[in-house]
C-alpha positions as CSV (number, residue, x, y, z in Angstrom):
1,M,-3.7,-13.1,13.1
2,I,-3.5,-10.2,10.6
3,S,-7.0,-9.6,9.1
4,I,-6.5,-9.2,5.5
5,K,-9.3,-9.3,3.1
6,S,-9.2,-12.2,0.6
7,N,-10.6,-12.4,-2.8
8,L,-10.9,-8.8,-3.1
9,E,-13.4,-7.5,-5.6
10,Y,-12.4,-4.7,-8.0
11,E,-13.3,-1.2,-6.6
12,F,-12.4,2.1,-8.0
13,I,-9.3,3.8,-6.4
14,K,-9.0,7.5,-6.7
15,L,-5.6,9.1,-7.7
16,T,-5.7,10.8,-4.4
17,N,-4.6,7.6,-2.8
18,D,-1.0,8.7,-2.0
19,K,0.4,5.1,-2.8
20,L,-1.6,4.9,-6.2
21,F,-0.5,8.5,-7.1
22,K,3.2,7.9,-6.5
23,E,3.1,4.3,-8.1
24,T,1.4,5.9,-11.1
25,F,3.8,8.8,-11.6
26,G,6.9,7.1,-10.3
27,N,6.5,4.3,-12.9
28,K,9.4,4.4,-15.4
29,N,6.9,3.4,-18.1
30,N,4.6,6.3,-17.3
31,I,7.1,8.9,-18.0
32,G,5.1,10.5,-20.7
33,Y,2.2,11.0,-18.3
34,L,4.4,12.6,-15.7
35,E,6.0,14.9,-18.5
36,D,2.6,16.0,-19.4
37,F,1.5,16.7,-15.8
38,I,4.7,18.7,-15.0
39,E,4.3,20.6,-18.3
40,S,0.8,21.5,-17.3
41,Y,1.8,22.6,-13.7
42,L,4.6,24.9,-15.1
43,E,2.4,26.2,-17.9
44,L,4.9,24.8,-20.4
45,K,3.9,23.8,-24.1
46,Q,3.1,20.1,-24.4
47,G,6.1,18.1,-25.3
48,S,8.7,20.6,-24.2
49,L,9.7,18.4,-21.4
50,N,10.2,15.4,-23.6
51,K,13.1,13.4,-22.1
52,K,14.0,16.2,-19.5
53,L,12.9,14.6,-16.5
54,Q,14.8,12.2,-14.0
55,V,12.7,10.7,-11.6
56,S,13.7,9.5,-8.2
57,Y,11.3,6.9,-6.5
58,E,11.5,3.3,-5.3
59,S,8.2,1.4,-5.3
60,S,7.6,-0.2,-1.9
61,I,5.3,-2.9,-3.5
62,P,7.0,-4.8,-6.2
63,N,7.1,-8.5,-6.2
64,N,6.6,-9.5,-2.6
65,T,9.0,-6.8,-1.2
66,Y,7.9,-5.5,2.3
67,K,9.0,-2.1,3.4
68,E,7.8,0.0,6.3
69,K,5.5,2.8,5.7
70,A,7.9,5.3,7.2
71,N,10.3,4.3,4.5
72,R,8.0,4.7,1.4
73,C,10.1,6.9,-1.0
74,D,9.2,10.3,-2.0
75,L,8.6,11.1,-5.6
76,I,11.3,13.6,-6.6
77,V,11.6,14.8,-10.3
78,L,14.6,16.8,-11.6
79,V,13.2,18.9,-14.6
80,D,15.7,19.8,-17.2
81,N,18.5,20.1,-14.6
82,K,16.9,23.4,-13.5
83,L,14.2,22.7,-11.1
84,I,13.5,19.7,-8.3
85,I,9.9,19.1,-7.6
86,N,8.9,16.8,-4.9
87,L,5.3,15.6,-5.4
88,E,3.0,14.9,-2.4
89,M,-0.5,13.8,-2.3
90,Y,-2.6,14.6,0.9
91,K,-6.0,13.0,1.8
92,I,-6.4,15.5,4.6
93,F,-4.0,18.3,5.2
94,N,-3.6,19.6,8.7
95,D,-1.1,21.3,10.8
96,E,1.0,18.3,11.3
97,A,1.1,17.5,7.6
98,F,2.0,21.1,7.0
99,K,5.2,20.7,9.3
100,K,6.1,17.4,7.6
101,S,5.8,18.9,4.3
102,R,8.0,21.9,5.1
103,L,10.4,19.5,6.4
104,Y,10.7,17.4,3.2
105,L,11.3,20.7,1.3
106,M,14.1,21.9,3.5
107,K,15.6,18.1,3.5
108,I,15.6,18.2,-0.2
109,A,17.2,21.7,-0.5
110,S,19.9,21.1,2.1
111,L,21.0,17.9,0.4
112,Q,22.5,20.0,-2.4
113,S,24.5,22.0,0.1
114,Q,27.6,20.0,0.0
115,V,31.1,21.1,0.9
116,G,32.7,23.1,-2.0
117,N,29.2,23.8,-3.7
118,K,28.7,27.4,-4.6
119,Y,25.2,28.5,-3.2
120,K,24.5,30.5,-6.6
121,S,24.6,27.0,-8.3
122,L,22.0,25.4,-6.3
123,I,19.1,24.2,-8.1
124,R,15.6,25.4,-7.3
125,V,13.4,23.3,-5.2
126,E,9.6,23.1,-5.2
127,Q,7.3,21.1,-3.0
128,L,4.0,20.5,-5.0
129,N,1.3,19.4,-2.5
130,I,-2.1,18.2,-3.9
131,I,-4.7,18.1,-1.2
132,E,-8.1,16.4,-1.4
133,K,-9.5,17.9,1.7
134,L,-8.2,20.6,4.1
135,S,-8.9,20.0,7.8
136,T,-11.8,22.0,8.8
137,R,-9.9,22.9,12.0
138,E,-7.0,24.3,10.3
139,Y,-8.0,27.9,9.9
140,K,-4.5,29.3,9.8
141,I,-3.6,27.0,7.0
142,K,-6.7,28.1,5.2
143,R,-5.9,31.8,5.6
144,Q,-2.2,31.2,4.2
145,L,-3.6,29.3,1.2
146,K,-6.2,31.9,0.4
147,N,-3.7,34.8,0.6
148,T,-0.8,33.2,-1.5
149,K,-0.2,30.7,-4.1
150,Y,2.7,29.5,-2.4
151,I,4.8,29.9,0.7
152,G,8.6,30.5,0.5
153,Y,11.2,32.3,-1.6
154,N,12.0,32.3,-5.4
155,D,14.5,29.4,-4.9
156,I,12.4,27.3,-2.3
157,K,8.6,27.2,-2.7
158,M,5.9,25.1,-1.3
159,N,2.8,25.0,-3.5
160,F,-0.7,23.9,-2.6
161,Y,-3.5,22.9,-4.8
162,T,-6.7,22.1,-2.8
163,L,-9.0,19.7,-4.7
164,D,-12.1,20.4,-2.5
165,F,-12.1,24.0,-4.1
166,L,-12.0,22.8,-7.7
167,N,-15.5,24.4,-8.3
168,N,-14.4,27.7,-7.2
169,K,-13.5,30.6,-9.5
170,E,-9.9,30.6,-8.2
171,Y,-9.2,27.7,-10.5
172,N,-9.3,28.7,-14.4
173,E,-9.9,26.0,-16.9
174,S,-6.0,25.2,-17.7
175,R,-4.7,21.9,-18.5
176,F,-3.5,21.5,-15.1
177,T,-6.9,22.1,-13.7
178,K,-8.0,19.4,-16.1
179,W,-5.3,17.2,-14.5
180,L,-6.7,18.1,-10.8
181,R,-10.1,17.1,-12.0
182,F,-9.0,13.9,-13.4
183,I,-7.1,13.0,-10.1
184,N,-10.1,13.9,-8.0
185,V,-12.9,12.0,-9.8
186,N,-14.9,9.4,-7.6
187,T,-15.9,7.1,-10.1
188,E,-14.8,5.1,-13.3
189,K,-17.5,7.0,-15.4
190,E,-16.3,10.3,-14.2
191,R,-12.8,9.6,-15.1
192,E,-13.7,8.5,-18.5
193,N,-15.9,11.5,-19.2
194,I,-12.9,13.8,-18.3
195,S,-10.5,12.0,-20.4
196,R,-12.6,11.6,-23.4
197,G,-11.0,13.0,-26.5
198,D,-7.6,13.5,-24.8
199,K,-5.1,10.9,-25.9
200,V,-2.8,11.2,-22.7
201,L,-5.6,11.1,-20.2
202,M,-7.6,8.3,-22.0
203,N,-4.4,6.2,-22.2
204,L,-3.5,6.8,-18.4
205,N,-7.3,5.9,-17.7
206,K,-6.8,2.6,-19.2
207,W,-3.4,2.0,-17.4
208,L,-5.1,2.8,-14.0
209,K,-8.1,0.5,-14.7
210,D,-5.7,-2.5,-15.7
211,Y,-3.3,-1.7,-12.6
212,T,-5.8,-1.3,-10.0
213,N,-7.9,-4.3,-11.2
214,D,-4.8,-6.6,-10.2
215,K,-6.2,-8.2,-7.1
216,S,-2.7,-9.0,-5.9
217,L,-1.9,-5.3,-5.5
218,A,-5.2,-4.3,-4.0
219,R,-4.2,-4.4,-0.2
220,F,-1.1,-2.1,-0.8
221,F,-3.5,0.7,-1.6
222,D,-5.3,0.2,1.8
223,D,-3.8,2.3,4.6
224,D,-5.2,-0.3,7.0
225,Y,-3.0,-2.9,5.4
226,W,0.2,-0.8,6.4
227,N,-1.0,0.3,9.8
228,K,-1.7,-3.3,10.8
229,R,1.3,-4.8,9.5
230,I,3.6,-2.2,10.8
231,Y,2.2,-0.4,14.0
232,T,-0.3,-2.6,15.8
233,L,-1.2,-5.7,14.0
234,D,-5.0,-5.4,14.5
235,G,-4.5,-2.9,17.4
236,I,-1.9,-5.0,19.4
237,N,1.8,-5.1,19.3
238,K,2.5,-8.7,19.1
239,G,6.1,-8.6,18.6
240,H,8.8,-9.3,16.0
241,E,8.2,-13.1,16.1
242,E,4.5,-12.7,15.2
243,I,5.3,-10.3,12.4
244,A,7.9,-12.8,11.0
245,S,5.5,-15.6,11.4
246,E,2.9,-13.7,9.2
247,M,5.6,-12.8,6.5
248,L,6.8,-16.3,6.5
249,K,3.1,-17.4,5.5
250,E,3.1,-14.6,2.8
251,N,6.5,-16.1,1.3
252,Y,8.7,-13.3,2.2
253,K,12.4,-14.1,1.9
254,V,14.2,-14.9,5.2
255,E,16.9,-12.3,4.5
256,E,14.1,-9.7,4.1
257,I,12.4,-10.8,7.3
258,A,15.7,-10.7,9.2
259,K,16.5,-7.2,8.0
260,L,13.2,-5.7,8.9
261,T,12.4,-7.6,12.4
262,K,16.0,-7.7,13.5
263,L,15.6,-11.3,14.2
264,K,18.5,-13.7,13.4
265,I,18.3,-16.0,10.5
266,Q,18.4,-19.0,12.8
267,E,15.4,-17.6,14.7
268,I,13.5,-17.1,11.7
269,M,14.1,-20.6,10.3
270,N,13.1,-22.1,13.7
271,L,9.7,-20.2,13.1
272,K,9.5,-21.6,9.8
273,R,9.9,-25.3,11.0
274,K,7.4,-24.6,13.8
275,L,4.9,-23.3,11.1
276,D,5.8,-26.4,9.0
277,L,6.5,-24.4,6.0
278,K,8.7,-25.5,3.0
């Protein structure tokens, strides 16, 4: 059986949680917060990107929809038809993450290179990596981040902001730094203190509290939930039928289960009858 905590109590979830980060800034109702965040990142005047962002993000947790972890969509933002930014949040950044991040960047850039397109008309692409903590063993990456703000060329960049260095002098007290501090807080009280007097951050803080207080969503912000469901089911690969059985118990649609497990509809219906489910 899959071991998922029931009756979860509310607990503070940092915005460094990749799922919460993307659910927050990818939510179409939160476009104003994303505009402010991107404005601060690009050092633009507040309000200058109003209605100038196009966001590509498909949530993997709406209304009992089950998707594999590997298919969680990227959060990609087209800024005023002039710049594409891929937003990524990393708890720990190591060499594997670096290679993955570079692959994402090149993939997004290459998607523009369709037959007939002129290279000079391609839109600039930036990968914005926000990193909670660098792996202590990744000295090579540390040297790279210390010596340059970004890795790449003028039209393709990979930018890094490491939250464990926030107290260093290298970070000036810009609005973007304030955003980084807001993202990195460890308690509700700290987030309230940072957002106090700032209308944008105060409203976002309220939204975050309401959103993460929804117990029906709590499991989706737990990496163990995804790992158990997708990779090992409590450490043991019990096969497609076991996965389908657990999904049936959680009221997933038969069609969704068939698509994800590759089982036939009739096989799933047989499982449903064995489980005595309506």
